[in-house]
N, CA and C of each residue as an Amber inpcrd file, in Angstrom:
protein
   411
  51.7220000 141.5870000  47.4270000  51.3500000 140.6070000  48.4230000
  52.5040000 140.4270000  49.4150000  52.1920000 140.4950000  50.6830000
  53.2380000 140.3500000  51.6980000  53.4430000 138.8800000  52.0430000
  54.6400000 138.5880000  52.5180000  54.9800000 137.2180000  52.8890000
  54.3270000 136.8680000  54.2180000  54.0220000 135.6080000  54.4100000
  53.4450000 135.1400000  55.6600000  54.5620000 134.7600000  56.6250000
  54.5170000 135.3170000  57.8200000  55.5350000 135.0490000  58.8240000
  55.2880000 133.6900000  59.4660000  56.3260000 132.8690000  59.4720000
  56.2330000 131.5430000  60.0910000  56.6950000 131.5960000  61.5430000
  57.7510000 132.3830000  61.8150000  58.3220000 132.4130000  63.1580000
  59.1960000 133.6460000  63.3330000  59.1890000 134.1800000  64.5590000
  60.1010000 135.2680000  64.9310000  60.9110000 134.7640000  66.1180000
  62.2430000 134.8070000  65.9870000  63.1320000 134.2760000  67.0200000
  64.1190000 135.3630000  67.4400000  64.2820000 135.5190000  68.7620000
  65.2780000 136.4430000  69.3010000  66.3930000 135.6000000  69.8910000
  67.6300000 135.9370000  69.5620000  68.7700000 135.2140000  70.1340000
  69.9920000 136.1100000  70.1880000  70.9850000 135.6600000  70.9400000
  72.2550000 136.3760000  71.0340000  73.3380000 135.4810000  70.4610000
  74.0820000 136.0090000  69.4930000  75.1280000 135.2560000  68.8100000
  76.4440000 136.0190000  68.8830000  77.5690000 135.3190000  68.7720000
  78.8550000 136.0220000  68.7630000  79.0290000 136.8130000  67.4600000
  79.4030000 138.0750000  67.5850000  79.5690000 138.9400000  66.4230000
  80.6210000 138.4430000  65.4580000  80.2500000 138.3100000  64.1860000
  81.1850000 137.8960000  63.1550000  81.5980000 136.4450000  63.2320000
  80.9360000 135.6530000  64.0880000  81.3680000 134.2650000  64.2920000
  80.2040000 133.3080000  64.5300000  79.0620000 133.5580000  63.8800000
  77.9150000 132.6590000  64.0340000  78.1670000 131.3800000  63.2420000
  77.7470000 130.2600000  63.8190000  77.9110000 128.9590000  63.1660000
  76.5790000 128.2190000  63.1570000  76.3370000 127.3930000  62.1370000
  75.1140000 126.5860000  62.1320000  75.1000000 125.6640000  63.3470000
  73.9180000 125.4500000  63.8950000  73.7940000 124.5720000  65.0510000
  72.3700000 124.5340000  65.5610000  72.1430000 123.8710000  66.6830000
  70.7880000 123.7060000  67.2000000  70.1050000 125.0230000  67.5550000
  70.8930000 126.0050000  67.9700000  70.3260000 127.3020000  68.3090000
  69.6500000 127.9210000  67.0770000  70.3310000 127.8470000  65.9420000
  69.7700000 128.4090000  64.7040000  68.7130000 127.5030000  64.0840000
  68.7830000 126.2060000  64.3500000  67.8020000 125.2790000  63.7820000
  66.3970000 125.6340000  64.2380000  66.2790000 126.1730000  65.4510000
  64.9620000 126.5510000  65.9700000  64.3450000 127.7070000  65.1890000
  65.1620000 128.4620000  64.4750000  64.6650000 129.5990000  63.7040000
  64.0560000 129.1770000  62.3710000  64.2960000 127.9430000  61.9470000
  63.7500000 127.4150000  60.6830000  64.1760000 128.2460000  59.4780000
  65.4660000 128.5750000  59.4030000  66.0040000 129.3230000  58.2620000
  67.1680000 128.5390000  57.6610000  67.5820000 128.9230000  56.4690000
  68.7570000 128.3390000  55.8390000  69.9660000 128.8060000  56.6490000
  70.5100000 127.8950000  57.4670000  71.5550000 128.2700000  58.4180000
  72.8240000 128.7740000  57.7380000  73.2220000 128.1550000  56.6530000
  74.4360000 128.5770000  55.9530000  74.3290000 129.9950000  55.4390000
  73.2290000 130.3190000  54.7890000  73.0230000 131.6680000  54.2570000
  72.9160000 132.6800000  55.3880000  72.1790000 132.3220000  56.4470000
  72.0510000 133.2480000  57.5780000  73.4170000 133.5440000  58.1910000
  74.2030000 132.5010000  58.4390000  75.5230000 132.6850000  59.0630000
  76.4170000 133.5750000  58.2060000  76.4080000 133.3600000  56.9020000
  77.2100000 134.1730000  55.9940000  76.7800000 135.6390000  56.0610000
  75.4680000 135.8860000  55.9680000  74.9490000 137.2550000  56.0000000
  75.2190000 137.9210000  57.3520000  74.9390000 137.1880000  58.4400000
  75.1230000 137.7200000  59.7840000  76.5840000 138.0380000  60.0560000
  77.4740000 137.1160000  59.7040000  78.9070000 137.3220000  59.9420000
  79.4460000 138.5140000  59.1530000  78.9400000 138.6980000  57.9270000
  79.3680000 139.8440000  57.1220000  78.8960000 141.1580000  57.7500000
  77.6810000 141.1550000  58.2720000  77.1050000 142.3780000  58.8450000
  77.7270000 142.7300000  60.2010000  78.2130000 141.7180000  60.9320000
  78.7400000 141.9580000  62.2830000  80.2480000 141.7280000  62.3800000
  80.9480000 141.7440000  61.2580000  82.3950000 141.4860000  61.2550000
  83.1570000 142.4870000  62.1200000  82.6650000 143.7120000  62.2090000
  83.3330000 144.7360000  63.0120000  83.0670000 144.5830000  64.5140000
  82.2110000 143.6380000  64.8920000  81.8530000 143.4440000  66.3000000
  82.3380000 142.0930000  66.8360000  83.4520000 141.6040000  66.3090000
  84.0090000 140.3280000  66.7850000  84.3120000 140.4120000  68.2720000
  84.0100000 139.3280000  68.9890000  84.2570000 139.2850000  70.4170000
  83.1100000 139.8120000  71.2600000  82.1150000 140.4020000  70.6320000
  80.9400000 140.9130000  71.3450000  79.7760000 139.9400000  71.1610000
  78.8710000 139.9500000  72.1150000  77.6180000 139.2140000  71.9560000
  76.6560000 140.1660000  71.2540000  76.0460000 139.7020000  70.1670000
  75.1870000 140.5530000  69.3590000  73.7580000 139.9940000  69.3520000
  72.8030000 140.7440000  69.9280000  71.4070000 140.3110000  69.8580000
  70.8750000 140.4670000  68.4320000  70.0570000 139.5130000  68.0200000
  69.4940000 139.5510000  66.6710000  68.0490000 139.0490000  66.7310000
  67.1920000 139.6570000  65.9230000  65.8020000 139.2050000  65.7930000
  65.6430000 138.6820000  64.3760000  65.3380000 137.3900000  64.2770000
  65.2000000 136.7350000  62.9710000  63.7210000 136.5210000  62.6890000
  63.2710000 136.9850000  61.5380000  61.9060000 136.7510000  61.0910000
  61.9590000 135.7480000  59.9480000  61.4210000 134.5460000  60.2020000
  61.3950000 133.4970000  59.1780000  60.0170000 133.4920000  58.5180000
  60.0070000 133.3760000  57.1940000  58.7560000 133.3660000  56.4450000
  58.4360000 131.9520000  55.9750000  57.1910000 131.7220000  55.6110000
  56.7540000 130.3850000  55.1920000  57.4650000 129.8950000  53.9350000
  57.9170000 130.8120000  53.0670000  58.6120000 130.4070000  51.8450000
  60.1050000 130.1410000  52.0970000  60.5000000 130.0020000  53.3840000
  61.8700000 129.7020000  53.8260000  62.8470000 130.8650000  53.6740000
  62.3540000 132.0350000  53.3130000  63.2180000 133.2070000  53.2970000
  63.2250000 133.8020000  54.7150000  64.0930000 134.7730000  54.9360000
  64.1860000 135.3660000  56.2690000  64.7180000 136.7850000  56.1980000
  64.4630000 137.5360000  57.2530000  65.0350000 138.8570000  57.4800000
  65.5950000 138.8400000  58.8890000  66.5990000 139.6600000  59.1430000
  67.0770000 139.7680000  60.5140000  67.4850000 141.1990000  60.8250000
  67.3110000 141.5680000  62.0920000  67.6570000 142.8940000  62.5740000
  68.6890000 142.7280000  63.6790000  69.8200000 143.3990000  63.5360000
  70.8900000 143.3350000  64.5270000  70.6910000 144.4770000  65.5150000
  70.7440000 144.1650000  66.8000000  70.5870000 145.1590000  67.8570000
  71.9510000 145.5090000  68.4550000  71.9680000 146.4880000  69.3530000
  73.2070000 146.8610000  70.0250000  73.5350000 145.8350000  71.1070000
  74.7950000 145.7280000  71.4610000  75.2520000 144.7670000  72.4650000
  74.6190000 145.0520000  73.8180000  74.4690000 144.0180000  74.6610000
  73.8890000 144.2180000  75.9900000  74.7190000 145.1640000  76.8510000
  74.0390000 145.9400000  77.6920000  74.6920000 146.9200000  78.5560000
  75.7120000 146.2450000  79.4690000  75.3560000 145.1130000  80.0490000
  76.2550000 144.4320000  80.9880000  77.5950000 144.1010000  80.3350000
  77.5740000 143.6110000  79.1250000  78.8100000 143.2800000  78.4240000
  79.6640000 144.5040000  78.1550000  79.0190000 145.6110000  77.7960000
  79.7440000 146.8530000  77.5290000  80.3700000 147.4070000  78.8050000
  79.6360000 147.2920000  79.9250000  80.1540000 147.7740000  81.2160000
  81.3640000 146.9450000  81.6310000  81.2460000 145.6270000  81.5290000
  82.3600000 144.7560000  81.9150000  83.6030000 145.0380000  81.0770000
  83.4000000 145.2430000  79.7800000  84.5160000 145.5370000  78.8860000
  85.1760000 146.8640000  79.2700000  84.3560000 147.8830000  79.5790000
  84.8820000 149.1980000  79.9510000  85.6180000 149.1490000  81.2900000
  85.1400000 148.3030000  82.2090000  85.7650000 148.2040000  83.5310000
  86.9330000 147.2250000  83.5340000  87.1130000 146.4760000  82.4520000
  88.2040000 145.5080000  82.3530000  87.9910000 144.2890000  83.2300000
  86.7400000 143.8670000  83.3710000  86.3960000 142.7180000  84.2200000
  85.8400000 141.5690000  83.4020000  85.9030000 140.3620000  83.9600000
  85.3170000 139.1840000  83.3240000  83.8470000 139.0360000  83.7020000
  83.5170000 139.3690000  84.9800000  82.1350000 139.2850000  85.4400000
  81.9110000 140.2690000  86.5680000  80.6380000 140.5540000  86.8270000
  80.2740000 141.4830000  87.8830000  80.3300000 140.8090000  89.2440000
  80.0140000 141.5760000  90.2840000  80.0290000 141.0560000  91.6400000
  78.9010000 140.0740000  91.8880000  79.1910000 139.0280000  92.6340000
  78.1870000 138.0050000  92.9310000  77.0890000 138.5440000  93.8430000
  77.4380000 139.5080000  94.6850000  76.4610000 140.0600000  95.6190000
  75.9490000 141.4300000  95.1850000  76.1930000 141.7910000  93.9550000
  75.6820000 143.0550000  93.4120000  76.1780000 144.2730000  94.1550000
  75.2480000 145.0470000  94.7100000  75.5730000 146.3140000  95.3630000
  76.4310000 146.1570000  96.6150000  76.3900000 144.9980000  97.2320000
  77.0900000 144.8060000  98.5130000  78.6080000 144.7550000  98.3620000
  79.0950000 144.3290000  97.2170000  80.5260000 144.1830000  97.0050000
  80.9580000 145.0130000  95.8020000  82.0000000 145.8190000  95.9720000
  82.5360000 146.6160000  94.8680000  83.6210000 145.7870000  94.1800000
  83.4390000 145.5490000  92.8810000  84.4200000 144.7480000  92.1380000
  85.2040000 145.5740000  91.1190000  84.7370000 146.8090000  90.8500000
  85.4370000 147.6230000  89.8690000  84.9100000 149.0410000  89.8200000
  85.5340000 149.8410000  88.9860000  85.1690000 151.2490000  88.8170000
  85.0620000 151.5610000  87.3280000  84.2180000 152.5410000  87.0110000
  84.0570000 153.0020000  85.6310000  83.8400000 154.5170000  85.6790000
  84.3360000 155.2310000  84.7060000  84.2070000 156.6970000  84.7040000
  82.8470000 157.1190000  84.1580000  82.4280000 158.3090000  84.5610000
  81.1500000 158.8500000  84.0780000  81.2130000 159.0650000  82.5600000
  82.3840000 159.4160000  82.0270000  82.5420000 159.6030000  80.5820000
  82.2790000 158.2940000  79.8450000  82.7430000 157.1740000  80.4120000
  82.5220000 155.8590000  79.7980000  81.0410000 155.4920000  79.8650000
  80.3910000 155.8520000  80.9830000  78.9430000 155.6120000  81.1230000
  78.1950000 156.3810000  80.0410000  78.5930000 157.6210000  79.7950000
  77.9440000 158.4290000  78.7520000  78.1480000 157.7930000  77.3740000
  79.3560000 157.3160000  77.1240000  79.6640000 156.6730000  75.8450000
  78.7700000 155.4360000  75.6300000  78.6280000 154.6170000  76.6790000
  77.7760000 153.4210000  76.5910000  76.3230000 153.8280000  76.3940000
  75.8680000 154.8570000  77.1080000  74.4820000 155.3220000  77.0000000
  74.1790000 155.8420000  75.5970000  75.1190000 156.5620000  74.9990000
  74.9210000 157.0760000  73.6360000  74.8390000 155.9350000  72.6320000
  75.6590000 154.9010000  72.8420000  75.6470000 153.7350000  71.9520000
  74.3270000 152.9650000  72.0820000  73.8310000 152.7980000  73.3200000
  72.6420000 151.9980000  73.5780000  71.3270000 152.7520000  73.3750000
  71.3650000 154.0650000  73.2480000  70.1590000 154.8920000  73.1910000
  69.0950000 154.3960000  72.2060000  69.4440000 153.9610000  70.9900000
  68.3970000 153.5060000  70.0620000  67.6030000 152.2960000  70.5730000
  68.2100000 151.4590000  71.4030000  67.5340000 150.2550000  71.8810000
  66.9520000 150.3900000  73.2880000  67.2010000 151.5100000  73.9450000
  66.6610000 151.7140000  75.2850000  65.3340000 152.4680000  75.2150000
  64.5600000 152.3360000  76.2730000  63.2710000 153.0110000  76.3550000
  63.4720000 154.3820000  77.0080000  64.3010000 155.2290000  76.3660000
  64.6500000 156.5450000  76.9000000  64.5380000 157.5780000  75.7820000
  64.3080000 158.8310000  76.2110000  64.2070000 159.9090000  75.2330000
  65.4890000 160.6890000  75.0500000  66.3710000 160.6650000  76.0620000
  67.6030000 161.4370000  75.9550000  68.7700000 160.6950000  76.6010000
  69.9540000 161.2220000  76.4060000  71.1740000 160.5700000  76.8870000
  71.2270000 160.5530000  78.4140000  70.7170000 161.5990000  79.0670000
  70.7430000 161.6570000  80.5320000  69.9470000 160.4990000  81.1330000
  68.7800000 160.2180000  80.5860000  67.9600000 159.0990000  81.0710000
  68.6550000 157.7670000  80.7830000  69.2750000 157.6590000  79.6260000
  70.0010000 156.4370000  79.2730000  71.1840000 156.2330000  80.2140000
  71.8380000 157.3220000  80.6200000  72.9500000 157.2190000  81.5640000
  72.4790000 156.6640000  82.9020000  71.2850000 157.0550000  83.3370000
  70.7360000 156.5300000  84.5910000  70.4800000 155.0310000  84.4940000
  70.0260000 154.5710000  83.3460000  69.8170000 153.1380000  83.1270000
  71.1490000 152.3950000  83.2310000  72.1720000 152.9190000  82.5780000
  73.4960000 152.3000000  82.5980000  74.0730000 152.3290000  84.0120000
  73.9170000 153.4510000  84.7180000  74.4150000 153.5600000  86.0910000
  73.7280000 152.5400000  87.0020000  72.4310000 152.3210000  86.8020000
  71.7040000 151.3170000  87.5810000  72.2600000 149.9260000  87.3380000
  72.5980000 149.6330000  86.0990000  73.2050000 148.3350000  85.7830000
  74.5660000 148.2110000  86.4560000  75.3330000 149.3030000  86.4570000
  76.6420000 149.2950000  87.1160000  76.4870000 148.9750000  88.5990000
  75.5540000 149.6400000  89.2570000  75.3340000 149.4120000  90.6840000
  74.9920000 147.9560000  90.9650000  74.1000000 147.3910000  90.1590000
  73.6830000 146.0040000  90.3730000  74.7910000 145.0020000  90.0880000
  75.8210000 145.4280000  89.3690000  76.9470000 144.5490000  89.0630000
  78.1080000 144.7610000  90.0290000  77.9750000 145.7070000  90.9740000
  79.0490000 145.9700000  91.9260000  80.1340000 146.8540000  91.3510000
  79.7860000 147.6860000  90.3750000  80.7560000 148.5820000  89.7380000
  80.4010000 150.0110000  90.0960000  81.3500000 150.7520000  90.6460000
  81.1420000 152.1320000  91.0900000  81.4140000 153.0760000  89.9310000
  80.5230000 154.0720000  89.7710000  80.7110000 155.1060000  88.7380000
  81.4460000 156.2810000  89.3700000  82.6350000 156.5890000  88.8570000
  83.4510000 157.6900000  89.3790000  83.2060000 158.9550000  88.5630000
  83.2350000 160.1070000  89.2500000  83.0470000 161.3940000  88.5610000
  84.2510000 161.8520000  87.8360000
């Protein structure tokens, strides 16, 4: 017999540093146990924002799936910036190498709607352009 799903919640939490609070209260799970499990699973990703999908069941148990970090955060980290350009394509705020774009695309490939690394690189390059970051050859 399968468990009955009560709620599915998507959220972004700091890797290795989730704490009980109102954000997790909306998921209707045991916050202490979730935080312990999540922090153990994402300890190697401290300082990153980590997307997670929490499935809460009616018997108060839960499952969660950790996704890859958002592309924008990875681009900013690679370019050594705090934030992208306010005017997007109109203002250049930084540069990133094509090799770094490939590295980000390979990391993000499982979560992107792409079949190969070349297509994933185009997605990452588009994000770079919209953030005011130039991709250098």
